[in-house]
ZAPAPA-729160 format. One record per residue (C-alpha): x, y, z; residue in three letters; residue number from 0. Coordinates in steps of 0.1 Angstrom, whole numbers, plus 5000, padded with zeros to 4 digits. Each point is the difference from the previous one (the first is absolute). Example, Ala and Ser with C-alpha at 12.3 -4.5 7.8 and 13.67 -1.06 7.14 Angstrom:
2
5123, 4955, 5078, ALA, 0
5014, 5034, 4993, SER, 1
// end
This chain:
243
0529, 2010, 8634, MET, 0
4976, 4983, 4975, LYS, 1
4996, 5033, 4982, GLN, 2
5038, 5006, 4998, CYS, 3
5005, 4965, 4986, ALA, 4
4974, 5003, 4973, PHE, 5
5014, 5034, 4991, PHE, 6
5033, 4986, 4993, ILE, 7
4986, 4968, 4983, PHE, 8
4980, 5023, 4976, TRP, 9
5030, 5021, 4991, ILE, 10
5020, 4968, 4992, VAL, 11
4970, 4986, 4981, LEU, 12
4997, 5031, 4979, SER, 13
5037, 4999, 4992, GLY, 14
4997, 4965, 4987, LYS, 15
4971, 5009, 4977, VAL, 16
5018, 5032, 4988, ILE, 17
5032, 4980, 4992, ALA, 18
4980, 4981, 4973, GLN, 19
4997, 5033, 4979, PHE, 20
5027, 5010, 4975, ASN, 21
5025, 5030, 5003, ASP, 22
4978, 5024, 4980, SER, 23
4976, 5007, 5031, ILE, 24
5002, 5030, 5020, HIS, 25
4999, 4996, 5039, HIS, 26
4990, 5024, 5027, GLN, 27
5006, 4992, 5037, LEU, 28
4983, 5023, 5025, LYS, 29
5001, 5002, 5038, TYR, 30
4981, 5023, 5023, ALA, 31
5004, 5004, 5037, ALA, 32
4975, 5024, 5017, THR, 33
4985, 5004, 5035, GLY, 34
4987, 5022, 5027, VAL, 35
5015, 5001, 5036, PHE, 36
4984, 5019, 5030, ASN, 37
5016, 5001, 5034, ASN, 38
4983, 5021, 5028, THR, 39
4999, 4999, 5038, ASN, 40
4969, 4978, 4999, ASP, 41
5012, 4974, 4976, GLY, 42
5017, 4990, 4967, ARG, 43
4984, 4990, 4967, SER, 44
5015, 4992, 4965, TYR, 45
4992, 4985, 4968, VAL, 46
5027, 4986, 4975, LEU, 47
4992, 4993, 4963, ASN, 48
5024, 4981, 4980, ASN, 49
4992, 4992, 4964, ALA, 50
5022, 4986, 4971, VAL, 51
4990, 4994, 4964, SER, 52
5017, 4986, 4969, PHE, 53
4989, 5005, 4965, THR, 54
5011, 4983, 4968, VAL, 55
4988, 5017, 4967, SER, 56
5002, 4986, 4966, LYS, 57
4982, 5012, 4967, LYS, 58
4971, 4975, 5003, LYS, 59
4999, 4993, 5038, ILE, 60
5008, 5017, 5034, THR, 61
5004, 4979, 5031, LEU, 62
4997, 5017, 5035, ASN, 63
5006, 4986, 5034, SER, 64
4993, 5020, 5032, SER, 65
5005, 4994, 5037, ASN, 66
4988, 5023, 5028, ALA, 67
5000, 4996, 5040, TRP, 68
4986, 5025, 5022, ILE, 69
5007, 4996, 5039, TYR, 70
4988, 5024, 5027, GLY, 71
4995, 5004, 5038, LYS, 72
4983, 5024, 5023, GLN, 73
5017, 4997, 5034, GLY, 74
5000, 4962, 5004, SER, 75
4970, 4993, 4979, ASN, 76
5005, 4987, 4964, LEU, 77
4981, 5020, 4976, THR, 78
5015, 4988, 4965, ASN, 79
5017, 4968, 4988, ASN, 80
4987, 5001, 4965, ASP, 81
5019, 4980, 4971, PHE, 82
4991, 4999, 4963, SER, 83
5016, 4985, 4970, SER, 84
4991, 5001, 4964, GLY, 85
5010, 4986, 4966, LEU, 86
4982, 5015, 4968, ASN, 87
5008, 5004, 4963, PHE, 88
4988, 5022, 4974, ASP, 89
4997, 4987, 4963, LEU, 90
5004, 5025, 4969, LEU, 91
4997, 5030, 5024, LYS, 92
5030, 5015, 4982, ASN, 93
4987, 4994, 4966, MET, 94
4964, 5010, 5000, GLN, 95
4974, 5019, 5020, ARG, 96
4980, 4968, 5009, LEU, 97
5019, 4974, 5019, TYR, 98
4996, 4970, 5021, TYR, 99
5010, 4994, 5036, TRP, 100
5002, 4972, 5026, GLY, 101
5009, 5000, 5037, LEU, 102
5005, 4979, 5031, ALA, 103
5000, 5016, 5035, THR, 104
5005, 4987, 5036, PHE, 105
4991, 5022, 5031, THR, 106
5001, 4997, 5037, THR, 107
4989, 5031, 5021, SER, 108
4998, 5003, 5039, TYR, 109
4982, 5034, 4995, SER, 110
4974, 4988, 4976, LEU, 111
4995, 4966, 5018, LYS, 112
5012, 4979, 4970, ILE, 113
5017, 4968, 5010, ASN, 114
5008, 4993, 4963, HIS, 115
4984, 5010, 4967, GLN, 116
5009, 4988, 4966, PHE, 117
4987, 5016, 4966, GLN, 118
5007, 4990, 4965, ALA, 119
4985, 5012, 4966, GLY, 120
5002, 5016, 4968, ALA, 121
4984, 5029, 4979, GLY, 122
5006, 5029, 4976, ILE, 123
5015, 5034, 5003, GLY, 124
4999, 5032, 4979, TYR, 125
5029, 5024, 4998, ASN, 126
4987, 5036, 5001, ILE, 127
5036, 5012, 5001, PHE, 128
5031, 4977, 4998, ASN, 129
5029, 5023, 4998, ARG, 130
5033, 5001, 5020, LYS, 131
4989, 5031, 5019, ASP, 132
4963, 4994, 5002, LEU, 133
4980, 4968, 5003, GLU, 134
4962, 4997, 5006, LEU, 135
4984, 4965, 4999, VAL, 136
4966, 4985, 5007, VAL, 137
4995, 4963, 5003, SER, 138
4974, 4975, 5011, ASP, 139
4997, 4963, 5003, GLY, 140
4989, 4972, 5021, ILE, 141
5018, 4985, 5031, LEU, 142
4995, 4967, 5018, TYR, 143
5006, 5005, 5037, GLU, 144
5003, 4979, 5030, THR, 145
5000, 5013, 5035, ASN, 146
5006, 4991, 5037, ASP, 147
4987, 5031, 5019, LEU, 148
4998, 5006, 5038, GLN, 149
4966, 5017, 5006, LEU, 150
5004, 4998, 5038, THR, 151
5026, 4984, 5024, PRO, 152
4978, 4969, 4999, GLN, 153
4986, 5000, 4966, THR, 154
5018, 4992, 4967, ARG, 155
4984, 5004, 4965, ASP, 156
5015, 4977, 4973, GLU, 157
4984, 5005, 4965, TYR, 158
5006, 5003, 4963, GLN, 159
4985, 5026, 4976, THR, 160
5004, 5016, 4966, PHE, 161
5007, 5038, 4998, ARG, 162
5000, 5025, 4974, ASN, 163
5032, 5020, 5002, SER, 164
5000, 5035, 4986, LEU, 165
5033, 5020, 5002, ARG, 166
5013, 5035, 4992, VAL, 167
5036, 5005, 4998, LYS, 168
5020, 5030, 4994, TYR, 169
5035, 5014, 5000, ARG, 170
5012, 5036, 4991, TRP, 171
5036, 5010, 5001, GLU, 172
5009, 5037, 4998, ILE, 173
5033, 5009, 4985, LYS, 174
5019, 4971, 5017, ASP, 175
4992, 5019, 5034, LEU, 176
4966, 4990, 5013, LEU, 177
4983, 4966, 4995, VAL, 178
4963, 4996, 5009, PHE, 179
4984, 4966, 4997, ASP, 180
4972, 4979, 5013, GLY, 181
4980, 4968, 4997, SER, 182
4964, 4997, 5010, HIS, 183
4978, 4968, 5001, PHE, 184
4963, 4994, 5005, TRP, 185
4992, 4965, 5003, GLN, 186
4963, 4989, 5008, PRO, 187
4991, 4965, 5004, SER, 188
4978, 4986, 4971, LEU, 189
4978, 4983, 5026, SER, 190
4991, 5034, 5016, GLY, 191
5014, 5035, 4999, PHE, 192
4997, 5003, 5037, ASP, 193
5032, 4978, 5000, ASP, 194
5027, 5023, 4986, TYR, 195
5038, 5008, 5003, ILE, 196
5014, 5035, 4995, ILE, 197
5038, 5003, 4995, ARG, 198
5015, 5034, 4994, SER, 199
5037, 5012, 4999, SER, 200
5014, 5033, 4990, SER, 201
5034, 5014, 5004, SER, 202
5020, 5033, 4990, LEU, 203
5036, 4997, 4996, THR, 204
5026, 5029, 4999, LEU, 205
5031, 4988, 4983, LYS, 206
5033, 5007, 5018, LEU, 207
5019, 4979, 4974, ARG, 208
4990, 4979, 4969, LYS, 209
4998, 4969, 5022, TRP, 210
4990, 5017, 5033, LEU, 211
4971, 5020, 5013, GLY, 212
4979, 5012, 5030, ILE, 213
4965, 4986, 5000, THR, 214
4967, 5007, 5016, THR, 215
4976, 4971, 4997, ALA, 216
4963, 4996, 5007, VAL, 217
4986, 4965, 5003, ASN, 218
4961, 4990, 5008, TYR, 219
4985, 4966, 5003, ASN, 220
4964, 4991, 5008, LYS, 221
4987, 4964, 5003, LEU, 222
4961, 5000, 5004, SER, 223
4998, 4965, 5011, ARG, 224
5021, 5006, 5030, THR, 225
4989, 5037, 5006, ARG, 226
5036, 5010, 5002, ARG, 227
5018, 5028, 4982, GLU, 228
5035, 5017, 5004, ASN, 229
5016, 5032, 4988, LEU, 230
5037, 5006, 4999, LEU, 231
5018, 5032, 4994, ILE, 232
5037, 4993, 4998, ASN, 233
5033, 5019, 4992, PHE, 234
5033, 4985, 4990, GLY, 235
5024, 4992, 4972, LEU, 236
4997, 4981, 4966, THR, 237
5027, 4985, 4982, ALA, 238
4999, 4987, 4963, GLU, 239
5022, 4989, 4974, THR, 240
4996, 4989, 4963, TYR, 241
5023, 4974, 4982, PHE, 242
// end
């Protein structure tokens, strides 16, 4: 229930921020519902992945908000109850190759044993390609992070650190039919590279309509501090609209 409430609150907050911009801005609203369900004589398992993002793009600045909730069970055992929400901006990305970015994210994850995690920071990015049908971006920066982790059922780890955040992001659209995109993060702590986070997401979408597609998504996350990782391969639908 806390994740649902925060999910709704963030959408409303994003809407309030977006309302401050003028009518010359381009908007994109995207929703993806993917999952895997398995039912046999020995039991039932499923994972559901819901994600929504909203983008406001202007000549000098782009504002993005994203929210995702992954829930899964194997029999009566909970495997996933993972929620993430983020707000980030890109400054001058649509005007020049070298640009600036900033972000703030909030995460809770049953599978990774994160009670809560907050990150905020800024950095620079470089457009290798920035076209409508092809985007390839490399970015790097420094994040401040505060954590509440569950190392064991009886042991909690509350700490703060600064991380380097390296990201590779790409999107390739082929003849308005296939869309391949992904975003991959490597985030080692500046206090020691044995404390690191890996976040990786890729998807392939076959467009049925301009606004609707069938999507295969692969998500991988690893948190070295809790020695936990997850790998999700989901199938489902993606809907998006521009206005």
